[in-house]
C-alpha positions in Angstrom: 0.1 0.0 0.2 3.1 2.2 0.8 4.5 1.7 -2.3 0.5 2.7 -4.5 0.6 5.7 -2.0 4.3 6.6 -3.7 4.0 5.2 -7.0 0.7 7.2 -8.0 1.4 10.3 -7.2 4.8 10.0 -9.3 2.6 8.3 -12.5 0.4 11.8 -11.8 3.7 14.0 -11.7 5.2 12.5 -15.0 1.6 12.7 -16.9 1.6 16.6 -15.9 4.7 17.2 -17.2 3.9 15.5 -20.5 1.6 18.1 -20.7 2.9 20.9 -19.6 6.7 21.1 -21.2 6.8 23.5 -24.1 9.6 21.5 -25.5 8.1 18.3 -27.8 12.0 16.0 -26.9 11.1 16.8 -23.1 7.1 16.0 -23.6 8.0 13.0 -25.1 10.5 11.8 -21.9 8.5 12.6 -19.6 5.4 10.3 -21.2 8.4 7.3 -21.2 8.5 8.1 -17.4 4.9 7.8 -16.7 4.6 4.8 -19.1 7.3 3.1 -17.3 5.8 4.0 -13.7 2.4 2.6 -14.9 4.5 -0.6 -15.7 5.8 -0.4 -12.3 2.2 -0.4 -11.4 1.3 -2.9 -13.1 4.2 -5.7 -11.8 3.0 -4.5 -8.1 -0.1 -5.6 -8.6 0.8 -8.2 -10.0 -0.1 -8.4 -13.7 3.0 -9.3 -14.6 1.9 -10.1 -18.0 0.5 -6.7 -18.1 3.3 -5.2 -16.9 6.0 -6.6 -19.4 3.8 -6.0 -22.0 3.7 -2.2 -21.3 7.7 -2.2 -20.8 7.9 -3.9 -24.1 5.5 -2.0 -26.2 4.8 1.0 -25.0 8.4 2.2 -23.0 10.6 -0.2 -25.6 8.9 1.0 -29.2 6.0 3.5 -29.1 8.0 6.4 -26.6 11.4 5.7 -28.4 10.0 5.9 -31.7 8.4 8.8 -30.8 11.6 10.1 -28.9 13.6 9.5 -31.9 11.0 11.0 -34.2 10.9 14.4 -32.3 15.0 14.5 -32.4 15.7 14.0 -36.1 13.0 16.3 -37.2 14.0 20.2 -37.4 14.3 22.5 -34.8 12.4 25.4 -36.3 9.3 22.9 -35.9 9.7 23.2 -32.0 9.8 26.7 -32.5 6.0 27.1 -33.7 5.0 25.5 -31.0 6.4 27.2 -28.4 4.7 30.0 -29.6 0.9 29.1 -30.4 1.1 27.1 -27.5 -0.7 30.1 -24.9 -3.2 29.9 -27.0 -4.0 26.1 -27.2 -3.6 26.2 -23.2 -7.2 27.3 -22.8 -8.8 25.4 -25.3 -6.9 21.4 -23.8 -8.5 22.7 -20.4 -12.3 23.4 -21.9 -11.7 20.2 -23.1 -10.2 17.9 -20.3 -11.3 18.7 -17.2 -15.3 17.8 -18.1 -13.8 14.1 -19.5 -11.7 14.0 -15.8 -14.7 15.2 -14.0 -16.6 12.5 -15.6 -13.8 9.4 -14.6 -13.2 10.8 -11.4 -17.3 10.4 -11.2 -17.5 6.7 -13.4 -14.8 5.4 -11.1 -16.0 6.9 -7.8 -19.4 5.2 -7.9 -18.9 2.0 -9.9 -19.6 -0.9 -8.1 -17.8 -4.4 -10.0 -20.7 -6.9 -11.1 -20.2 -10.6 -10.8 -18.5 -11.0 -13.9 -15.8 -8.7 -13.1 -15.3 -10.6 -10.0 -15.2 -13.7 -11.7 -13.1 -13.0 -14.2 -10.7 -11.9 -11.7 -10.4 -15.0 -10.0 -9.6 -16.7 -13.5 -5.8 -16.6 -13.7 -3.9 -17.7 -16.9 -0.4 -18.4 -16.3 2.4 -16.0 -18.3 4.0 -19.6 -19.9 0.6 -20.1 -21.4 -0.2 -16.9 -22.3 3.5 -15.7 -23.7 2.8 -19.2 -26.3 -0.3 -18.0 -27.2 1.3 -14.8 -28.1 3.8 -16.1 -30.5 2.7 -19.1 -31.9 -1.4 -18.6 -32.3 -1.0 -14.3 -32.5 2.2 -14.4 -33.9 1.0 -12.7 -37.5 -0.3 -10.0 -35.1 3.0 -9.1 -33.8 4.5 -9.3 -36.6 2.4 -6.8 -38.3 2.8 -4.7 -35.5 6.6 -4.7 -36.0 6.2 -3.9 -39.7 3.9 -1.7 -38.8 6.5 0.4 -36.7 9.4 -0.4 -38.9 7.0 2.0 -41.7 6.4 4.5 -39.1 9.9 5.1 -38.7 11.1 5.0 -42.4 7.9 7.9 -42.4 9.3 10.2 -39.9 12.7 10.1 -41.2 11.2 11.0 -44.8 9.3 13.5 -43.7 12.5 15.2 -41.7 14.3 14.9 -43.9 15.2 18.7 -45.5 12.8 20.5 -47.8 15.4 20.9 -50.0 16.3 16.9 -50.6 12.4 16.7 -50.8 11.9 18.9 -53.9 14.9 17.3 -55.8 
């Protein structure tokens, strides 16, 4: 319980850092920190498979992809984002505060149904889940790998200099 009371505020602070930082690279690094702390939360709660998937997919692939894509883009894009940030802050708050209120209301006043309680008692072995993932669902894993590679190539092509694009 003490670990949760320390970890949850850290997750919230890292997520807020991802939102409030003006430089996209810093925001992406805070996002990676937030995602890795969520993975640690899963591991503490005993959801080992979810924690490992969180680390490998979100932190290991998506966050690294975002950081790498931001590092290969031109720095002039960053100055435009920083200049228009104050105008978009109010619109973002007007959209996110009602959504946060609905989520807090839904979580605070929800009660688990019998189906959820029954699903919590049914445990699947991690080895069985891994075998299923890499045998039955291997094409889906490969499709995700190809998709991430295509996104990386697209980011590299997008980040090329404008003079190189015209020639």
